[in-house]
C-alpha positions in Angstrom: -71.7 -30.3 106.4 -72.5 -30.5 102.7 -76.3 -30.3 103.4 -75.8 -27.3 105.7 -73.6 -25.6 103.1 -76.2 -26.2 100.4 -79.0 -24.7 102.6 -76.9 -21.6 103.3 -76.2 -21.1 99.6 -79.8 -21.6 98.7 -80.9 -19.0 101.3 -78.3 -16.6 99.9 -79.6 -17.0 96.4 -83.1 -16.3 97.5 -81.9 -13.2 99.3 -80.1 -11.9 96.3 -83.1 -12.6 94.1 -85.3 -10.5 96.4 -82.8 -7.6 96.3 -82.5 -7.8 92.5 -86.3 -7.5 92.2 -86.1 -4.2 94.2 -83.2 -2.8 92.2 -84.9 -3.7 89.0 -88.1 -2.0 90.1 -86.2 1.1 91.2 -84.5 1.2 87.8 -87.7 1.1 85.9 -89.4 3.8 88.1 -86.4 6.1 87.7 -86.4 5.7 84.0 -90.1 6.5 83.9 -89.8 9.6 86.0 -86.7 10.7 84.0 -88.7 11.2 80.8 -91.2 13.5 82.7 -88.4 15.5 84.3 -86.7 16.1 81.0 -90.0 17.1 79.4 -90.6 19.7 82.2 -87.1 21.0 81.8 -87.5 21.5 78.0 -91.0 23.1 78.4 -89.7 25.6 81.0 -86.7 26.8 78.9 -88.6 29.1 76.6 -90.0 31.1 79.5 -86.7 32.3 81.0 -85.0 32.6 77.6 -87.6 35.0 76.4 -87.2 37.0 79.6 -83.5 36.9 79.2 -83.8 38.4 75.7 -86.1 41.0 77.0 -83.6 42.0 79.7 -80.8 42.2 77.2 -82.9 44.4 74.9 -83.7 46.8 77.7 -80.1 47.0 78.9 -78.6 47.4 75.4 -81.2 49.8 74.2 -80.7 52.4 76.9 -77.4 54.3 77.0 -78.0 55.7 80.5 -79.3 52.4 81.9 -78.5 51.5 85.5 -79.8 48.7 87.8 -78.8 47.3 91.2 -79.0 43.9 89.6 -76.2 44.6 87.1 -73.7 45.9 89.6 -71.6 43.8 92.0 -72.7 44.0 95.6 -71.0 46.1 98.2 -69.3 43.1 99.9 -67.6 39.9 98.9 -70.0 37.6 100.6 -71.4 34.8 98.4 -74.8 33.1 98.3 -74.9 29.6 96.8 -78.1 28.0 95.8 -77.2 24.3 95.9 -79.6 21.8 94.3 -79.1 18.2 95.4 -81.3 15.1 95.9 -83.7 14.1 98.5 -82.4 10.5 98.8 -79.4 8.3 98.1 -79.0 5.2 96.0 -78.0 7.5 93.0 -74.4 6.6 92.6 -72.1 9.6 93.0 -74.8 12.2 92.2 -74.7 14.0 95.5 -71.1 13.3 96.4 -69.8 14.7 93.1 -71.9 17.9 93.6 -70.5 18.4 97.1 -67.0 17.9 96.0 -67.6 20.5 93.3 -69.0 22.8 96.0 -65.9 22.4 98.2 -63.6 23.5 95.3 -66.0 26.4 94.4 -66.3 27.8 97.9 -62.6 27.4 99.0 -61.5 30.6 100.7 -64.8 32.3 100.3 -67.2 33.8 102.9 -70.5 32.2 101.8 -74.0 31.3 102.8 -76.1 28.5 101.2 -79.7 28.2 100.2 -80.0 24.4 100.0 -82.6 22.7 97.9 -82.9 18.9 98.6 -82.7 17.0 101.8 -79.2 15.8 101.1 -78.0 19.4 100.6 -79.6 20.5 103.9 -78.0 17.6 105.8 -74.6 18.2 104.2 -74.3 21.9 105.1 -76.0 21.6 108.4 -73.5 18.9 109.5 -70.6 21.2 108.5 -72.2 24.2 110.3 -72.4 26.3 107.1 -74.7 29.3 107.4 -78.1 28.4 105.8 -80.3 31.2 104.5 -83.5 29.1 104.8 -84.7 25.5 105.0 -88.2 26.0 103.7 -87.4 24.4 100.4 -85.7 21.2 101.8 -87.4 18.7 99.5 -86.5 19.2 95.9 -89.3 16.9 94.8 -91.9 19.2 96.3 -90.5 22.5 95.0 -93.1 24.1 92.7 -93.0 27.0 90.3 -94.5 29.2 92.9 -91.8 28.2 95.3 -89.2 29.3 92.7 -90.8 32.7 92.6 -90.6 33.0 96.4 -86.9 31.9 96.3 -86.2 34.5 93.5 -87.9 37.3 95.4 -85.9 36.4 98.5 -82.6 36.4 96.7 -83.3 39.7 94.9 -84.4 41.4 98.1 -81.2 40.3 100.0 -79.1 41.3 97.0 -80.6 44.8 96.9 -80.1 45.2 100.6 -76.4 44.4 100.2 -76.5 41.1 102.1 -74.6 39.3 99.3 -72.3 40.5 96.6 -72.6 37.4 94.4 -75.3 34.8 93.9 -74.4 31.5 92.2 -76.4 28.3 91.6 -74.7 24.9 91.8 -76.4 21.9 90.3 -75.8 18.7 88.3 -76.2 19.3 84.6 -77.7 16.5 82.5 -75.4 15.8 79.6 -76.6 12.3 78.6 -78.1 9.2 80.2 -74.5 8.1 81.1 -73.0 11.5 82.0 -74.1 14.0 84.6 -71.7 16.8 85.4 -71.7 19.2 88.5 -71.9 22.8 87.2 -72.4 26.3 88.4 -74.1 29.3 86.9 -74.1 32.9 88.1 -77.5 34.4 89.0 -76.5 37.9 90.2 -75.1 40.3 89.3 -76.4 40.3 85.7 -73.2 42.0 84.4 -73.4 40.2 81.1 -76.6 42.0 80.2 -74.8 45.4 80.0 -72.4 46.0 77.2 -69.9 48.8 77.8 -68.4 48.9 74.3 -71.6 50.3 72.6 -71.7 53.3 70.4 -74.4 55.7 71.8 -75.1 57.0 68.3 -75.7 53.5 66.9 -77.7 52.5 69.9 -81.2 53.8 69.3 -84.1 52.3 71.3 -87.5 52.9 69.8 -89.4 51.2 72.7 -90.9 53.4 75.4 -91.1 51.8 78.8 -93.5 53.0 81.6 -92.6 54.3 84.0 -89.0 53.8 82.8 -86.7 51.1 81.5 -84.9 50.6 84.8 -88.2 49.9 86.6 -89.3 47.4 84.0 -85.9 45.7 84.1 -86.0 45.4 87.9 -89.5 44.0 87.8 -88.5 41.3 85.2 -85.3 40.1 87.0 -87.1 38.1 89.7 -89.4 36.5 87.1 -86.3 35.6 85.0 -84.5 34.1 88.0 -87.5 32.1 89.0 -87.8 30.6 85.5 -84.1 29.9 85.4 -84.3 28.2 88.9 -87.3 26.1 87.9 -85.7 24.9 84.7 -82.4 24.1 86.6 -84.3 22.2 89.3 -85.9 20.0 86.6 -82.5 19.4 85.0 -81.0 18.4 88.4 -83.9 16.1 89.0 -83.4 14.5 85.6 -79.7 14.1 86.4 -80.5 12.4 89.7 -83.0 10.0 88.1 -80.5 9.1 85.4 -77.8 8.5 88.0 -80.2 6.4 90.1 -81.3 4.4 87.0 -77.6 3.7 86.1 -76.8 2.7 89.7 -79.8 0.4 90.0 -78.9 -1.2 86.6 -75.4 -1.8 87.8 -76.8 -3.3 91.1 -79.2 -5.5 89.1 -76.4 -6.7 86.8 -74.1 -7.5 89.8 -77.0 -9.4 91.5 -77.4 -11.5 88.4 -73.7 -12.3 88.3 -73.8 -13.1 92.0 -76.8 -15.5 91.5 -74.9 -17.2 88.7 -71.9 -17.7 90.9 -74.0 -18.9 93.9 -75.9 -21.3 91.6 -72.7 -22.7 90.4 -71.5 -23.2 94.0 -74.8 -24.8 94.9 -74.6 -27.2 92.1 -71.0 -28.1 93.0 -72.0 -28.7 96.6 -75.0 -30.7 95.6 -72.8 -32.8 93.2 -70.3 -33.3 96.0 -73.1 -34.4 98.4 -74.4 -36.9 95.9 -70.9 -38.2 95.2 -70.3 -38.7 98.9 -73.6 -40.6 99.4 -72.8 -42.9 96.5 -69.3 -43.5 97.9 -70.7 -44.3 101.3 -73.3 -46.7 99.8 -70.6 -48.5 97.7 -68.2 -48.6 100.6 -71.0 -50.1 102.8 -71.9 -52.7 100.2 -68.2 -53.8 99.8 -68.0 -54.2 103.6 -71.1 -56.4 103.7 -69.7 -58.6 100.9 -66.5 -59.0 102.7 
């Protein structure tokens, strides 16, 4: 029995060691990809921030400014752009985002534009209306895809399909903290200030053909830049969550190996003690 028990423990130790090698490798890969994702997010920020400042200047510099993108839609239907992960093994990354979505969408008539395989699977399983599944893999979404998504959103918003457009994602706070968040995409009501003195508001820039046309042309570019930067932030959050989860799994595996090694040594010591006892008992019997 002792020998059989020792063999089982030894096989268990070998199995845990193999698992630990996998989790350690996944941790290192996630940490390596995390740096690249954060760099992409930081590099993409200036683009949409400059466009945001331009939109603000146009809106605030024209007293008679009007745009379909600054007005709430004709209905109360919502469109949520939900950015999740393509795979699991990332702790509570996806689960926390979906719990946030459940609270955010409670009592609302909404459609989703899912980005990420987990997002597509989650809403398809719950029979939530999906605008498109063309961008299912977040890892394969490019800047050109973001422009396509932005144009699709703007077109549906202008046609009155949705009255509000919001993006839900996981914000990267630190390596140990990733928080589900939401940001409004449309309408751009914050760009228009109502409490502005017309006499003090003098715009010296001449737009061709007019300020509203230029504003409407920039909005899809701005939303595409915002979306691309947010996707990179979400990917960084996913990689950080996966790195933390794999580190915890590696640490647990090390603790398990230590416990199993201790049990193996105890079983081995008990087996040796039993053999010695049997030898001594046999010798005493022979002497008698």
